[in-house]
C-alpha positions as CSV (number, residue, x, y, z in Angstrom):
1,X,102.3,71.6,115.5
2,X,99.4,72.9,116.6
3,X,100.2,72.7,120.1
4,X,103.5,74.3,119.2
5,X,101.7,77.3,117.8
6,X,99.3,77.5,120.7
7,X,102.4,77.6,122.9
8,X,103.8,80.5,120.9
9,X,100.7,82.4,121.0
10,X,100.8,82.0,124.9
11,X,104.5,83.3,124.8
12,X,106.2,79.7,125.9
13,X,108.7,80.2,123.6
14,X,110.9,77.8,124.5
15,X,108.3,75.2,124.5
16,X,107.3,75.9,121.3
17,X,110.6,75.5,120.0
18,X,110.9,72.4,121.4
19,X,107.6,71.0,120.1
20,X,108.4,72.4,116.5
21,X,111.9,70.5,116.7
22,X,109.7,67.0,117.6
23,X,108.0,67.8,114.4
24,X,111.1,68.0,112.3
25,X,112.2,65.0,113.6
26,X,109.1,62.8,112.3
27,X,109.2,60.6,109.4
28,X,105.7,61.6,108.1
29,X,106.3,65.3,108.5
30,X,105.0,66.8,104.9
31,X,107.2,69.3,102.9
32,X,104.6,72.1,103.5
33,X,104.3,71.6,107.1
34,X,108.2,71.3,107.1
35,X,108.3,75.1,105.7
36,X,105.6,75.7,108.6
37,X,107.7,74.6,111.1
38,X,110.9,76.2,109.9
39,X,108.9,79.8,109.8
40,X,107.5,78.9,113.5
41,X,110.9,77.9,114.9
42,X,112.3,81.5,113.1
43,X,109.0,83.4,115.1
44,X,109.7,81.5,118.6
45,X,113.2,83.0,118.5
46,X,112.3,86.5,117.1
47,X,109.4,86.9,119.7
48,X,111.5,85.3,122.7
49,X,113.6,88.6,121.8
50,X,117.6,89.3,123.1
51,X,120.5,89.7,121.1
52,X,121.1,85.9,120.6
53,X,117.6,85.0,119.9
54,X,117.1,87.9,117.3
55,X,120.3,86.7,115.5
56,X,118.9,83.2,115.4
57,X,115.9,84.3,114.3
58,X,117.6,86.6,111.8
59,X,119.8,83.3,110.3
60,X,116.4,81.6,110.1
61,X,114.5,83.9,108.3
62,X,117.0,84.4,105.4
63,X,117.4,80.4,105.2
64,X,113.6,80.5,104.9
65,X,114.1,82.9,101.9
66,X,116.8,80.8,100.4
67,X,115.1,77.6,100.5
68,X,111.5,78.7,100.0
69,X,111.8,81.9,97.9
70,X,108.4,81.5,96.3
71,X,106.4,80.6,99.5
72,X,103.1,82.5,100.5
73,X,104.9,83.5,103.4
74,X,108.0,84.8,101.7
75,X,107.0,88.5,102.2
76,X,106.4,88.0,105.8
77,X,109.9,86.5,106.0
78,X,111.7,89.4,104.1
79,X,109.6,91.8,106.6
80,X,110.7,90.0,109.8
81,X,114.5,89.8,108.6
82,X,114.3,93.4,108.2
83,X,112.8,94.1,111.8
84,X,115.4,91.5,113.2
85,X,118.1,93.8,112.1
86,X,116.4,97.2,113.3
87,X,116.0,95.5,116.6
88,X,119.7,95.0,116.9
89,X,120.4,98.4,115.6
90,X,122.5,100.8,117.8
91,X,122.0,104.5,119.5
92,X,122.6,107.1,117.0
93,X,125.7,107.8,118.3
94,X,127.3,104.3,117.8
95,X,128.0,102.4,114.5
96,X,124.9,102.2,112.1
97,X,125.6,98.9,110.3
98,X,122.3,97.2,111.3
99,X,120.2,100.1,111.0
100,X,121.6,100.1,107.3
101,X,121.0,96.4,106.7
102,X,117.3,97.0,108.2
103,X,116.8,99.8,105.6
104,X,118.0,97.5,102.7
105,X,115.9,94.8,103.9
106,X,112.6,96.5,104.6
107,X,112.8,98.1,101.2
108,X,113.0,95.2,99.2
109,X,109.4,94.3,100.3
110,X,107.8,96.9,98.2
111,X,110.0,96.4,95.4
112,X,110.0,92.2,95.6
113,X,106.4,91.8,96.9
114,X,104.4,95.1,95.5
115,X,100.9,93.7,96.5
116,X,102.1,92.5,99.6
117,X,100.1,93.3,102.9
118,X,103.6,94.2,104.7
119,X,104.6,97.1,102.3
120,X,103.0,99.6,104.3
121,X,104.2,98.2,108.0
122,X,107.8,97.8,105.9
123,X,107.8,101.7,105.1
124,X,106.7,102.6,108.3
125,X,109.6,100.5,109.8
126,X,112.2,101.5,107.2
127,X,111.1,105.2,108.4
128,X,112.7,104.6,111.6
129,X,116.0,102.9,110.1
130,X,116.3,106.4,108.2
131,X,115.8,108.5,111.3
132,X,118.5,106.4,112.9
133,X,121.0,106.6,110.1
134,X,120.2,110.6,109.6
135,X,120.4,111.4,113.4
136,X,123.8,109.8,113.5
137,X,125.1,111.6,110.5
138,X,123.8,114.9,112.0
139,X,125.2,114.1,115.0
140,X,128.8,113.7,113.1
141,X,128.3,116.9,111.2
142,X,127.5,118.9,114.7
143,X,130.4,117.3,115.8
144,X,132.7,119.0,113.2
145,X,130.7,122.2,113.8
146,X,131.5,122.6,117.2
147,X,135.1,121.9,116.4
148,X,134.7,124.7,113.6
149,X,135.7,121.9,110.9
150,X,132.8,124.0,109.2
151,X,133.7,122.2,105.7
152,X,133.4,118.4,107.0
153,X,130.0,119.9,108.8
154,X,128.9,121.0,105.6
155,X,129.2,117.9,103.9
156,X,127.8,115.7,106.4
157,X,124.9,117.9,106.9
158,X,124.1,118.5,103.1
159,X,124.4,114.3,103.0
160,X,121.6,114.2,105.6
161,X,119.3,116.7,103.8
162,X,119.7,114.6,100.4
163,X,119.5,111.1,101.7
164,X,117.1,111.5,104.4
165,X,114.4,114.3,103.4
166,X,112.0,113.2,106.1
167,X,114.5,113.7,108.9
168,X,112.4,115.0,111.7
169,X,114.9,117.6,113.1
170,X,115.5,119.8,110.2
171,X,115.2,122.6,112.5
172,X,118.5,122.1,114.2
173,X,120.2,121.0,111.0
174,X,119.0,124.2,108.9
175,X,120.3,126.3,111.8
176,X,123.7,124.4,112.0
177,X,124.2,124.1,108.1
178,X,123.4,127.5,107.8
179,X,126.0,128.6,110.8
180,X,128.7,126.4,109.2
181,X,128.1,127.9,105.9
182,X,128.6,131.3,107.6
183,X,131.9,130.0,109.1
184,X,133.2,129.5,105.6
185,X,132.5,133.3,104.6
186,X,129.3,131.9,102.2
187,X,126.8,134.4,104.2
188,X,124.3,134.5,101.2
189,X,123.8,130.7,101.0
190,X,124.1,130.4,105.0
191,X,121.1,133.0,105.1
192,X,119.1,130.9,103.1
193,X,119.1,128.1,105.4
194,X,118.5,130.0,108.4
195,X,115.4,131.5,106.2
196,X,114.3,128.2,105.7
197,X,114.6,127.8,109.3
198,X,112.3,130.7,110.3
199,X,109.7,129.9,107.7
200,X,109.3,126.2,107.9
201,X,109.7,126.1,111.6
202,X,108.4,129.3,113.3
203,X,107.6,127.4,116.6
204,X,111.1,125.8,116.9
């Protein structure tokens, strides 16, 4: 097991997995060591990268949480599970199912393990997932706007404001939302968003 961990640290992921499987095959492997081996295998797949390895790592972290929910490493497994989904997330112009799953798993850290050392890191990674989701919805709103489907644009852009208050490109959003409202003859409300743009983003 120690040799496998050294191989893992030196990025010899295949060899690490090979050694870990040998540990599992031994009759004298203790329950605690078996748990450590399963975590090591998940880490070896995760660090190796690539969609197939990430999918395998995701499965193994999920199984670890199922079979060892009270293990001291459960918070780490939960964090890694979220990262697996996030690393499989597509660009904002494509389906964001993986980003949504990442956000759901990463937000479990603080809720389930409030004293975990991974709370801050999970929150940071969750922000990346929120940004992907917000940008995805913004692009849909912008798509409607460019086709003068202002009702759809307003609905989608308001969802971004309400659901992702930390979205980094609110200046664009305020502009298009304001213009869309004016397109719907809601001039006063549209003007409010344009004024927010000027006030909050003078250098935009």
